ZATISE-145825 format. One record per residue (C-alpha): x, y, z; residue in one letter. Coordinates in Angstrom, 1 decimal, decimal comma. Example, Ala and Ser with C-alpha at 12.3 -4.5 7.8 and 13.67 -1.06 7.14 Angstrom:
# ZATISE-145825
<node u="12,3" v="-4,5" w="7,8" type="A"/>
<node u="13,7" v="-1,1" w="7,1" type="S"/>
***
This chain:
# ZATISE-145825
<node u="-14,6" v="-26,3" w="33,3" type="M"/>
<node u="-14,7" v="-24,6" w="29,9" type="S"/>
<node u="-16,3" v="-21,4" w="28,5" type="Q"/>
<node u="-17,0" v="-20,0" w="25,1" type="L"/>
<node u="-14,7" v="-17,1" w="24,5" type="T"/>
<node u="-15,5" v="-16,2" w="20,9" type="H"/>
<node u="-18,2" v="-17,0" w="18,4" type="A"/>
<node u="-19,6" v="-15,7" w="15,1" type="R"/>
<node u="-21,4" v="-17,4" w="12,2" type="Y"/>
<node u="-22,9" v="-16,5" w="8,9" type="G"/>
<node u="-23,3" v="-17,3" w="5,2" type="K"/>
<node u="-20,3" v="-17,6" w="2,9" type="D"/>
<node u="-20,2" v="-17,6" w="-0,9" type="N"/>
<node u="-23,4" v="-15,8" w="-1,5" type="I"/>
<node u="-23,4" v="-15,3" w="-5,3" type="R"/>
<node u="-25,2" v="-12,1" w="-6,4" type="L"/>
<node u="-25,7" v="-10,6" w="-9,9" type="Y"/>
<node u="-27,5" v="-7,3" w="-10,5" type="K"/>
<node u="-28,4" v="-5,6" w="-13,8" type="V"/>
<node u="-29,1" v="-2,0" w="-14,2" type="H"/>
<node u="-31,2" v="-1,1" w="-17,3" type="R"/>
<node u="-31,2" v="2,5" w="-18,5" type="D"/>
<node u="-34,4" v="2,9" w="-20,3" type="A"/>
<node u="-33,4" v="6,3" w="-21,9" type="A"/>
<node u="-30,3" v="4,9" w="-23,6" type="T"/>
<node u="-31,0" v="1,2" w="-23,8" type="G"/>
<node u="-27,7" v="0,5" w="-22,1" type="T"/>
<node u="-27,3" v="-2,1" w="-19,4" type="Q"/>
<node u="-24,7" v="-2,4" w="-16,6" type="S"/>
<node u="-24,0" v="-5,5" w="-14,7" type="V"/>
<node u="-22,4" v="-6,3" w="-11,3" type="T"/>
<node u="-21,5" v="-9,7" w="-10,0" type="E"/>
<node u="-20,5" v="-10,3" w="-6,4" type="M"/>
<node u="-19,6" v="-13,0" w="-3,9" type="T"/>
<node u="-20,6" v="-12,0" w="-0,4" type="I"/>
<node u="-19,8" v="-13,4" w="3,1" type="C"/>
<node u="-21,7" v="-12,3" w="6,2" type="T"/>
<node u="-20,7" v="-13,1" w="9,8" type="L"/>
<node u="-22,6" v="-12,0" w="12,9" type="L"/>
<node u="-21,5" v="-11,6" w="16,5" type="E"/>
<node u="-23,6" v="-10,8" w="19,6" type="G"/>
<node u="-25,5" v="-12,4" w="22,4" type="D"/>
<node u="-25,5" v="-15,8" w="20,7" type="I"/>
<node u="-23,5" v="-17,9" w="23,2" type="E"/>
<node u="-26,5" v="-20,0" w="24,3" type="T"/>
<node u="-26,9" v="-21,3" w="20,8" type="S"/>
<node u="-23,5" v="-23,0" w="21,3" type="Y"/>
<node u="-23,7" v="-23,9" w="25,0" type="T"/>
<node u="-27,4" v="-24,6" w="25,5" type="E"/>
<node u="-28,6" v="-25,5" w="22,0" type="A"/>
<node u="-30,8" v="-22,4" w="22,1" type="D"/>
<node u="-31,6" v="-21,6" w="18,5" type="N"/>
<node u="-33,9" v="-18,7" w="19,3" type="S"/>
<node u="-30,9" v="-16,4" w="19,1" type="V"/>
<node u="-29,8" v="-17,6" w="15,7" type="V"/>
<node u="-30,5" v="-15,5" w="12,6" type="V"/>
<node u="-30,4" v="-18,4" w="10,2" type="A"/>
<node u="-27,7" v="-18,3" w="7,6" type="T"/>
<node u="-30,3" v="-18,7" w="5,0" type="D"/>
<node u="-32,0" v="-15,5" w="6,3" type="T"/>
<node u="-28,7" v="-13,7" w="5,9" type="Q"/>
<node u="-28,5" v="-14,8" w="2,3" type="K"/>
<node u="-32,1" v="-13,8" w="1,5" type="Q"/>
<node u="-31,4" v="-10,4" w="3,3" type="T"/>
<node u="-28,6" v="-9,7" w="0,9" type="C"/>
<node u="-30,8" v="-10,4" w="-2,1" type="Y"/>
<node u="-33,6" v="-8,2" w="-0,8" type="I"/>
<node u="-31,2" v="-5,3" w="0,1" type="L"/>
<node u="-29,7" v="-5,6" w="-3,4" type="A"/>
<node u="-33,1" v="-5,1" w="-4,9" type="K"/>
<node u="-33,9" v="-2,1" w="-2,6" type="Q"/>
<node u="-30,5" v="-0,4" w="-2,8" type="N"/>
<node u="-27,6" v="0,2" w="-5,2" type="P"/>
<node u="-24,9" v="-2,5" w="-5,0" type="V"/>
<node u="-22,2" v="-0,1" w="-6,2" type="T"/>
<node u="-19,9" v="1,1" w="-4,8" type="P"/>
<node u="-19,4" v="-2,2" w="-2,9" type="P"/>
<node u="-18,2" v="-0,3" w="0,2" type="E"/>
<node u="-21,7" v="1,3" w="0,5" type="L"/>
<node u="-23,5" v="-1,9" w="-0,1" type="F"/>
<node u="-21,4" v="-3,7" w="2,5" type="A"/>
<node u="-22,2" v="-1,0" w="5,0" type="A"/>
<node u="-25,9" v="-1,2" w="4,2" type="I"/>
<node u="-25,9" v="-5,0" w="4,9" type="I"/>
<node u="-23,9" v="-4,7" w="8,1" type="G"/>
<node u="-26,0" v="-1,8" w="9,4" type="N"/>
<node u="-29,2" v="-3,7" w="8,7" type="H"/>
<node u="-28,2" v="-6,7" w="10,8" type="F"/>
<node u="-27,0" v="-4,5" w="13,8" type="V"/>
<node u="-30,1" v="-2,4" w="13,7" type="E"/>
<node u="-32,7" v="-5,1" w="13,0" type="T"/>
<node u="-31,6" v="-7,7" w="15,6" type="Y"/>
<node u="-31,1" v="-6,2" w="19,0" type="K"/>
<node u="-28,9" v="-9,1" w="20,2" type="H"/>
<node u="-26,6" v="-8,8" w="17,2" type="I"/>
<node u="-23,8" v="-6,3" w="18,1" type="H"/>
<node u="-21,3" v="-6,7" w="15,2" type="K"/>
<node u="-21,7" v="-7,7" w="11,6" type="A"/>
<node u="-18,9" v="-8,5" w="9,3" type="H"/>
<node u="-19,5" v="-8,2" w="5,5" type="V"/>
<node u="-17,0" v="-9,2" w="2,9" type="R"/>
<node u="-17,8" v="-8,5" w="-0,8" type="I"/>
<node u="-15,7" v="-9,6" w="-3,8" type="V"/>
<node u="-16,7" v="-7,9" w="-7,0" type="T"/>
<node u="-15,8" v="-9,9" w="-10,2" type="H"/>
<node u="-14,8" v="-8,1" w="-13,4" type="R"/>
<node u="-17,2" v="-7,8" w="-16,3" type="W"/>
<node u="-15,8" v="-5,3" w="-18,9" type="T"/>
<node u="-18,1" v="-4,0" w="-21,6" type="R"/>
<node u="-17,3" v="-5,3" w="-25,1" type="L"/>
<node u="-16,4" v="-3,0" w="-27,9" type="T"/>
<node u="-18,2" v="-4,0" w="-31,1" type="V"/>
<node u="-17,7" v="-2,2" w="-34,5" type="D"/>
<node u="-15,7" v="0,4" w="-32,6" type="G"/>
<node u="-18,4" v="1,3" w="-30,1" type="K"/>
<node u="-19,3" v="0,1" w="-26,6" type="P"/>
<node u="-21,9" v="-2,6" w="-26,8" type="H"/>
<node u="-25,0" v="-1,8" w="-24,8" type="P"/>
<node u="-25,4" v="-5,3" w="-23,1" type="H"/>
<node u="-22,4" v="-7,5" w="-23,8" type="S"/>
<node u="-19,3" v="-8,0" w="-21,5" type="F"/>
<node u="-16,2" v="-10,1" w="-21,1" type="F"/>
<node u="-14,1" v="-11,1" w="-18,2" type="R"/>
<node u="-10,6" v="-9,7" w="-18,8" type="D"/>
<node u="-8,7" v="-11,4" w="-16,1" type="G"/>
<node u="-9,0" v="-12,8" w="-12,5" type="E"/>
<node u="-8,5" v="-9,4" w="-10,8" type="E"/>
<node u="-11,0" v="-8,8" w="-8,1" type="I"/>
<node u="-12,2" v="-5,8" w="-6,0" type="R"/>
<node u="-12,5" v="-6,7" w="-2,3" type="V"/>
<node u="-14,3" v="-4,8" w="0,5" type="V"/>
<node u="-14,6" v="-5,7" w="4,1" type="E"/>
<node u="-17,0" v="-3,7" w="6,3" type="A"/>
<node u="-17,7" v="-4,1" w="10,0" type="V"/>
<node u="-20,8" v="-2,5" w="11,6" type="A"/>
<node u="-20,6" v="-2,3" w="15,3" type="R"/>
<node u="-23,5" v="-1,3" w="17,6" type="E"/>
<node u="-22,8" v="2,2" w="18,9" type="G"/>
<node u="-19,3" v="2,2" w="17,5" type="D"/>
<node u="-19,7" v="3,0" w="13,8" type="G"/>
<node u="-18,7" v="1,3" w="10,6" type="I"/>
<node u="-15,1" v="0,5" w="9,5" type="S"/>
<node u="-14,4" v="-0,2" w="5,9" type="I"/>
<node u="-11,3" v="-1,7" w="4,2" type="H"/>
<node u="-11,1" v="-1,7" w="0,4" type="S"/>
<node u="-8,7" v="-3,5" w="-1,8" type="G"/>
<node u="-7,4" v="-4,9" w="-5,1" type="I"/>
<node u="-6,4" v="-8,6" w="-5,4" type="D"/>
<node u="-5,1" v="-11,0" w="-8,0" type="K"/>
<node u="-3,9" v="-8,2" w="-10,3" type="L"/>
<node u="-1,0" v="-10,0" w="-12,2" type="L"/>
<node u="1,7" v="-7,6" w="-13,5" type="V"/>
<node u="5,1" v="-8,2" w="-15,1" type="L"/>
<node u="7,8" v="-6,0" w="-16,6" type="K"/>
<node u="10,8" v="-7,4" w="-18,5" type="S"/>
<node u="13,3" v="-4,8" w="-17,3" type="T"/>
<node u="13,6" v="-1,8" w="-15,1" type="G"/>
<node u="14,1" v="-3,6" w="-11,8" type="S"/>
<node u="17,3" v="-4,1" w="-9,7" type="A"/>
<node u="18,3" v="-5,6" w="-6,4" type="F"/>
<node u="21,8" v="-5,0" w="-5,0" type="H"/>
<node u="23,5" v="-3,7" w="-1,9" type="G"/>
<node u="21,6" v="-6,1" w="0,4" type="F"/>
<node u="23,1" v="-7,7" w="3,5" type="N"/>
<node u="25,6" v="-10,5" w="2,8" type="R"/>
<node u="26,9" v="-13,2" w="5,1" type="D"/>
<node u="28,0" v="-16,8" w="5,0" type="E"/>
<node u="24,4" v="-17,8" w="4,2" type="Y"/>
<node u="24,0" v="-15,6" w="1,2" type="T"/>
<node u="24,2" v="-17,1" w="-2,3" type="Q"/>
<node u="22,0" v="-14,6" w="-4,2" type="L"/>
<node u="24,1" v="-12,5" w="-6,6" type="P"/>
<node u="23,4" v="-8,8" w="-7,0" type="E"/>
<node u="21,6" v="-7,7" w="-10,1" type="T"/>
<node u="21,1" v="-4,3" w="-11,9" type="W"/>
<node u="18,5" v="-5,6" w="-14,3" type="D"/>
<node u="15,9" v="-8,2" w="-13,9" type="R"/>
<node u="12,4" v="-9,3" w="-14,7" type="I"/>
<node u="9,9" v="-8,2" w="-12,1" type="L"/>
<node u="6,5" v="-10,0" w="-11,8" type="S"/>
<node u="4,0" v="-10,1" w="-9,0" type="T"/>
<node u="0,4" v="-10,7" w="-8,2" type="E"/>
<node u="-0,8" v="-7,5" w="-6,5" type="V"/>
<node u="-2,7" v="-7,5" w="-3,3" type="E"/>
<node u="-3,3" v="-3,9" w="-2,2" type="C"/>
<node u="-5,6" v="-2,5" w="0,5" type="G"/>
<node u="-6,6" v="0,7" w="2,1" type="W"/>
<node u="-8,3" v="1,4" w="5,4" type="Q"/>
<node u="-10,9" v="4,2" w="5,6" type="W"/>
<node u="-11,6" v="6,4" w="8,6" type="K"/>
<node u="-14,3" v="5,0" w="10,8" type="T"/>
<node u="-17,8" v="6,2" w="9,9" type="F"/>
<node u="-20,0" v="7,0" w="12,8" type="A"/>
<node u="-23,2" v="6,0" w="11,0" type="R"/>
<node u="-24,5" v="4,7" w="7,7" type="L"/>
<node u="-25,5" v="8,2" w="6,6" type="Q"/>
<node u="-21,8" v="9,2" w="6,7" type="E"/>
<node u="-20,9" v="6,4" w="4,3" type="V"/>
<node u="-23,7" v="7,4" w="2,0" type="Q"/>
<node u="-22,6" v="11,0" w="2,0" type="A"/>
<node u="-19,2" v="10,1" w="0,6" type="V"/>
<node u="-20,4" v="7,4" w="-1,8" type="G"/>
<node u="-18,5" v="8,7" w="-4,9" type="S"/>
<node u="-15,2" v="8,7" w="-3,0" type="R"/>
<node u="-15,0" v="4,9" w="-2,9" type="F"/>
<node u="-14,9" v="4,4" w="-6,7" type="D"/>
<node u="-12,5" v="7,3" w="-7,0" type="E"/>
<node u="-10,1" v="5,8" w="-4,5" type="A"/>
<node u="-10,3" v="2,4" w="-6,1" type="W"/>
<node u="-9,6" v="3,9" w="-9,6" type="E"/>
<node u="-6,7" v="6,0" w="-8,2" type="A"/>
<node u="-5,2" v="3,1" w="-6,3" type="A"/>
<node u="-5,3" v="0,8" w="-9,3" type="R"/>
<node u="-3,8" v="3,5" w="-11,6" type="Q"/>
<node u="-1,1" v="4,4" w="-9,1" type="I"/>
<node u="-0,2" v="0,7" w="-8,8" type="T"/>
<node u="0,1" v="0,2" w="-12,5" type="L"/>
<node u="1,8" v="3,5" w="-13,3" type="D"/>
<node u="4,4" v="3,2" w="-10,5" type="T"/>
<node u="5,1" v="-0,4" w="-11,3" type="F"/>
<node u="5,8" v="0,5" w="-14,9" type="A"/>
<node u="7,6" v="3,8" w="-14,5" type="K"/>
<node u="9,6" v="3,2" w="-11,4" type="D"/>
<node u="13,3" v="2,2" w="-11,9" type="S"/>
<node u="12,9" v="-0,1" w="-9,0" type="S"/>
<node u="15,8" v="-0,6" w="-6,6" type="P"/>
<node u="13,6" v="-3,1" w="-4,6" type="S"/>
<node u="10,1" v="-4,2" w="-4,3" type="V"/>
<node u="10,1" v="-2,7" w="-0,8" type="Q"/>
<node u="10,9" v="0,8" w="-2,1" type="N"/>
<node u="8,4" v="0,6" w="-5,0" type="T"/>
<node u="5,5" v="-0,5" w="-2,8" type="M"/>
<node u="6,2" v="2,3" w="-0,3" type="Y"/>
<node u="6,0" v="4,8" w="-3,1" type="K"/>
<node u="2,6" v="3,3" w="-4,1" type="M"/>
<node u="1,3" v="3,6" w="-0,6" type="C"/>
<node u="2,4" v="7,2" w="-0,2" type="D"/>
<node u="0,6" v="8,1" w="-3,4" type="Q"/>
<node u="-2,6" v="6,4" w="-2,4" type="I"/>
<node u="-2,7" v="8,4" w="0,9" type="L"/>
<node u="-2,2" v="11,6" w="-1,0" type="A"/>
<node u="-5,0" v="10,8" w="-3,5" type="A"/>
<node u="-7,6" v="9,7" w="-0,9" type="A"/>
<node u="-7,8" v="12,0" w="2,1" type="P"/>
<node u="-10,4" v="9,8" w="3,9" type="L"/>
<node u="-8,0" v="6,9" w="3,9" type="V"/>
<node u="-5,9" v="6,3" w="7,0" type="E"/>
<node u="-3,5" v="3,6" w="5,8" type="S"/>
<node u="-2,5" v="1,8" w="2,7" type="A"/>
<node u="-0,8" v="-1,6" w="2,4" type="S"/>
<node u="0,6" v="-4,0" w="-0,2" type="Y"/>
<node u="1,4" v="-7,7" w="-0,1" type="S"/>
<node u="3,6" v="-8,6" w="-3,2" type="L"/>
<node u="5,1" v="-12,0" w="-4,0" type="P"/>
<node u="8,6" v="-10,9" w="-5,1" type="N"/>
<node u="9,9" v="-12,9" w="-8,0" type="K"/>
<node u="13,7" v="-12,5" w="-8,3" type="H"/>
<node u="16,0" v="-13,9" w="-11,0" type="Y"/>
<node u="18,8" v="-15,8" w="-9,2" type="F"/>
<node u="22,0" v="-16,8" w="-11,0" type="E"/>
<node u="22,7" v="-20,2" w="-9,4" type="I"/>
<node u="25,3" v="-21,9" w="-11,6" type="G"/>
<node u="25,0" v="-24,8" w="-14,0" type="T"/>
<node u="26,8" v="-27,2" w="-11,6" type="Q"/>
<node u="23,7" v="-27,1" w="-9,4" type="V"/>
<node u="21,0" v="-27,0" w="-12,0" type="F"/>
<node u="22,7" v="-28,1" w="-15,3" type="P"/>
<node u="19,9" v="-26,8" w="-17,6" type="D"/>
<node u="19,2" v="-23,5" w="-15,7" type="V"/>
<node u="21,5" v="-20,6" w="-15,5" type="R"/>
<node u="19,3" v="-17,8" w="-14,1" type="F"/>
<node u="16,5" v="-18,7" w="-11,8" type="L"/>
<node u="13,6" v="-16,5" w="-10,8" type="F"/>
<node u="10,7" v="-17,5" w="-8,6" type="A"/>
<node u="8,4" v="-17,5" w="-11,7" type="D"/>
<node u="10,9" v="-17,8" w="-14,6" type="H"/>
<node u="14,3" v="-19,2" w="-15,3" type="A"/>
<node u="16,5" v="-18,4" w="-18,2" type="S"/>
<node u="17,7" v="-21,6" w="-19,8" type="L"/>
<node u="21,4" v="-22,4" w="-20,4" type="D"/>
<node u="21,3" v="-23,7" w="-23,9" type="L"/>
<node u="25,0" v="-23,6" w="-24,6" type="S"/>
<node u="25,0" v="-27,4" w="-24,7" type="W"/>
<node u="23,3" v="-27,1" w="-28,2" type="H"/>
<node u="26,0" v="-25,8" w="-30,6" type="K"/>
<node u="27,1" v="-23,1" w="-28,1" type="G"/>
<node u="23,7" v="-21,3" w="-28,3" type="L"/>
<node u="23,8" v="-18,3" w="-26,1" type="K"/>
<node u="20,8" v="-17,7" w="-23,8" type="N"/>
<node u="22,1" v="-16,3" w="-20,5" type="T"/>
<node u="23,0" v="-12,9" w="-19,2" type="G"/>
<node u="22,4" v="-10,2" w="-21,8" type="K"/>
<node u="21,6" v="-12,9" w="-24,4" type="D"/>
<node u="18,7" v="-14,4" w="-22,3" type="A"/>
<node u="15,4" v="-14,5" w="-24,3" type="E"/>
<node u="13,9" v="-17,8" w="-23,6" type="V"/>
<node u="12,6" v="-18,6" w="-20,0" type="Y"/>
<node u="11,0" v="-21,5" w="-18,3" type="A"/>
<node u="8,4" v="-20,4" w="-15,8" type="P"/>
<node u="9,0" v="-21,7" w="-12,3" type="Q"/>
<node u="7,1" v="-21,6" w="-9,0" type="S"/>
<node u="8,0" v="-21,8" w="-5,3" type="N"/>
<node u="9,6" v="-20,8" w="-3,1" type="P"/>
<node u="9,0" v="-17,1" w="-3,7" type="N"/>
<node u="9,8" v="-13,9" w="-1,7" type="G"/>
<node u="6,8" v="-12,2" w="-0,1" type="L"/>
<node u="7,1" v="-8,5" w="0,7" type="I"/>
<node u="4,5" v="-6,6" w="2,7" type="Q"/>
<node u="4,1" v="-3,2" w="4,2" type="C"/>
<node u="1,6" v="-0,8" w="5,7" type="T"/>
<node u="1,9" v="3,0" w="5,4" type="V"/>
<node u="-0,1" v="5,3" w="7,6" type="T"/>
<node u="-0,4" v="9,1" w="7,9" type="R"/>
<node u="2,1" v="10,7" w="10,2" type="K"/>
<node u="1,1" v="10,5" w="13,9" type="G"/>
<node u="0,2" v="6,8" w="13,7" type="K"/>
<node u="2,4" v="4,2" w="15,4" type="S"/>
<node u="5,6" v="3,2" w="13,6" type="K"/>
<node u="7,6" v="0,0" w="13,4" type="L"/>
***
């Protein structure tokens, strides 16, 4: 005998674009999103008995997002995600949990003739703002916010030494290296008892996103980093200080070290980093391009270190 132990379903990759027109100034603002909705509840008979009467069709979920976008603000995305999730839980009595994920894509206003253009924009990178909200019947709304695909690099100001060494260790210590990573950063908000509580703190979401992004960039640039681990901890600590309603902050960073590996292993590569390798060009008339003379690099990929951490306020469980 078998039984259904978990089930949810929904609509993925809902593309949504909304424009706000300010009649007084003639300025327009745009928001582009990709939305995923997933519903849970008393839906098991749709799987086990082919009973579609309990199914809120995925097309209905898509159309609901469009209608709610017309009726409500879509920014901040945390609020819009809460509105969508709350709608499904309150509208359909057999739906007890709604998951909503919103990815906001970048459109940055153009500057033309030294002034912000009223209705023209450009995409300045693949960085995205990510929100995941879960509305639970009788148990409030949880919200997780984040930044992803933010690619950063600094050409100095990073070191890595004093790490554990044993018979398996080949990595040399370094006091100066290139550091590059694609930032994935997230922060978990306190649970909101109802939609009205989310609406009451609406401005806090954009403030926290702006603070987390600036903290990430500033700390990455300014910190004389002894390790990615220590730098990401400093970032998390600052996010918690900047956003009182946030309970935890986390980072996932692919760590891209430069490894000196020796020309006998890779004849044309002297210093290897997960993304870049400085080339040994001494074979050409003694041309120096290693160590302090390294200037030309060949980007590499895989394998790469991956460093992750979550920092909570004191009183939460530790490692």
